N, C-alpha and C positions, 0 to 999 in steps of 0.2 A: 481883889477877890472879894468875897461875899460881903466881908465888913465894909469895904468901900460903897458897894451897893446897898448895903444898909442905909447908910449916910445919904444916899442920892435919896432912897425911899423915903426917908422920915422929911427931907426937905421937900420933896413932890408931895408927900400928904400932907404937910403943913401948909403947902401954898393951894391945896384944893385938888391936886390932879390926882387921877386914878392911876393906880399902879397895881400890875399883875406880875407875880413872882413864881416862875415856875422851878421848881428844884429837882434836877436830875440826880440820881444815884441814890440820894438821901430818902429815907421813909420813915423817920421816926420824929416825934414831935420835940425838937429841938428848942430851946429857951428863947432864942430869936425869934421863934414863931409864935410863942406864947406871948413876947411883947408886943408883935405886931398886931395880934388879934385885936389889941386896945384901939388900932387904927382900921377896924372892917370896915368903915365906910367908904375908906379911900384905897386900903389895899387888900388883895386877894393873893393868897397862898395856897399852890396845889403842888404836890409832891408826885414824881413820875419815879419812884424808886422804889425798892423792896429791901427797908433796913441801909445797909450802906456796905457796899462789897468791895470797899478800896483794899481790903487786906486779901481778898479771894479774886478768882476771876468772875467776870458777870456770868450767869446763868441763863436759860431760855427765858425765865419770867422777866429777868432785869433787862434784857434786850426787849420783848414784849412791850413792858411798862413805858420804856425811853420812845419806842417807836409810836405806840398809841398817844404818849405825850406831844411829840411833833405833830401828829395830826390835829389833835386838840387846839395846840398853841398856833397852828398857821390861821385857824379860825378866829381866835382872841387874837392875833396880831392886827388882822386885817378889818375887824369888827367895829373898830371905831369907839369900843367902849372903854379902851385904855390909854393913857397918855404916856407912861413908862412900861415895857415889858423887860423883865430882867429873867434872861436863862442861866440859873445857877448852875455850877458846875458842867455846862455845856461841853468846855473844852476836854474835860476829864473824861466825859462820857463819849466824846469822839476818840479820844486816845484808846479808852476798850473797846472801840469799834461797835459801839452801840447803835451807831448809824452813821451815816459818811458826809464828809466835809461838805458835799455839793448840796446836801440838805440843808445844812445851817447857812451856806453861802446863797441859796435861793430866799430864805427869810430875810437875809440882810437886804436882797434886790427886790423883794415883794413889800417890804415896809414902809407904811404909809410915811409921807415926809413929816408929820407932825408927831408920830410916835419915837421915843426915843427907846432904842433896843440895846440893851445891856449883856454882854455874854461874860461870864465868870468862869474861873477853873485854870489851873495848871495846864501845861503842854498844849498851848494855842498853835494851833498849825500855819504854817506860813502864808498858805492861801487866805486864810481869814486875817491874816495881820496885813496882807497886800490890800485887803478891799475896806478894812476898817477905817474908821475915822480918827479914832482914838485908840492906843494901846497903851496899856501900864504894865509893868511888871514889879511884882514885889518879891524880893529876894531874902531868904532866910539867911542870917548873918550868925546867928547863934540861937538856940534854943535849949530849955532846961529840959525840954522833953530827952534828949539825948543822955542825958545823966538820971534817966529812970522817973522823972516826974510825971505822974499821969494827967490828963485832962481834969480840970477841976470845976465843981458846979459854979455857974455863973461867970467864970472867966473864960475857959475855952469851950465848954458845953452849955 
């Protein structure tokens, strides 16, 4: 998920590669974004969400922002400016029907050979699993959130 993608981002930036992170759904300045700003020469982050609607249904603005993001990222992916492109929470965005699976499959198909394309988020579609080179599943076994422990600054947010 995004934490694994952050590790890849740090390795790539440490090597001098250029990384673009597109965050779908999210529209808040999370602490991981603040930390990655220290790598602004190698890492660019842009959000294509309005807050975080996971606990409610997406509205028209959420859909519009995601669609605009896809158009912009298409140019970024094929520009030759980035070595790694991470589409954070894109699988969740698909689950909420912000756009079609075919749109994401097209990204995979037009990706230049030298670019690493990373898709994160739960609920990945079988069609994407089929064409992906690597699929990893992280599975929650136990979480203290179920006992009422809220997200803590610097740990979960």
